[in-house]
N, C-alpha and C positions, 0 to 999 in steps of 0.2 A: 445546584447538580443535577438535578434534572434537566435547564436548561443545554448546560454543556453537554450532556449525553446527546439530548436530542439533536441539538447542531452537528454535533458530529457524527451522527448516524446520517443526518440530512446530507453531509457534507459526502460521505462514504458510498452515500444512493448516488449519485451526480459523481462522481468517481467509477462506479461500476456500470452508469447508464454512457461512460465518454467511452470504458472498453469495450461492451458492447457493440457497438456504432463503429469502433473500427477493428471489428473483426476477431475479437478474444473472447474465449470461452473463458467463464470465469469456475476456477475449483475450488476456490474456498473465499468465506467472510469470517473474518474475527475468527482463524484459525488459536487457539491456544492450546497452552501445554504449561507445564509446573516452571518454567524459566520464563515466560511470557507470549505475546501474541502478534502475530502478523494481522494487519490490515486486509488487504486483497491481497490474492492470487491469481494471476489467469493467465491462459494460455493464448499462443497463437502458432502450430505448426510447432517445431522445436522450441521457440521461446517461451518461459516458463520466466514470468515476468512479479516481483513482489513489490505490492506497492504501497507504503507508510504514506499516510493518509492526515492532512494537518487544514481542520479546517478553525476560520476565529472569523467572528462578525466585521472585523478592519485590523487595518495595518498598522495600531495607535502602537503594539509592542514589538515589530517589526515582522519581517517574512516571516507565514508559518515554515518554507521551508530551512530557515534559521535553525528549527530547532532541532534540526536532523543533524547531531554534529557526530562528531568520530564516535563517543561512546555508543549513542543509538544507532549507528551505523554496526559500528559491529556487534551490539547485542541482535539488530535485523538480520544480519549475514550468519549468526549462532543457530538464531530461530531458523532459519530458512535451510540452513543444513540438516536440523535434525528435520523439519517437516519433508525433505526430499526425503531421507533416509527411511521415512514409514512410509511411503510411497509404493506400490506396486508400478511397474513401468519397463518399458521396453525400449532401448535404444538411449540414443544422449540425449541429453537435455544443455540446453543455454539457457543460463540461467540470467538476467537483469534485473537491478533493483532500482526503482522508481519512487519519486517522492510527488505526491496530488498536494497542491494548495488550494484550499477554497477558501475566497475571503468575499467575503457578501455573497453578491450572484455569483462572481469572477472564478473560474476554475484553469488552473493551467498545471499542466501533465508535464515533470520533469523529466522524461527520459533517459534512462543510463544515468542518473542522477551520482551514483556511486558507486 
C-alpha cells in the first residue's frame, strides 16, 4: 500500500509541475470532504480546472484514463460543485475537468476530458 501511495504522490507532483509550467496557479491539492477527494485544482484567469490524476507503473491493465468512467466523473462534478460553493470569489469562473495519466515516466494531460 505504501508503494501505491508513493507512486500516486509522485504522479500528482509531476502533474502539478506541468500545470505550473503552463501558467496555472495551484489552488488545492488533495482537497477532501466527507463525500470524497479532488486531486488537483488549478486556475489560470477565469478558468478553474479540476484534474483527476491517475498514475500507473504500466498500461498492463489498460489506460489510466479509462478508470475515470461516468460514475467517477459524476462524483468529481459533485465534489467540484461543493468545493466551488465553499469558495469566496468575485465574478464568474469557467470550470473544466481534466484527467492526467502518468504511466512510468510518461505524462499526458487530457484537457476538458469530460
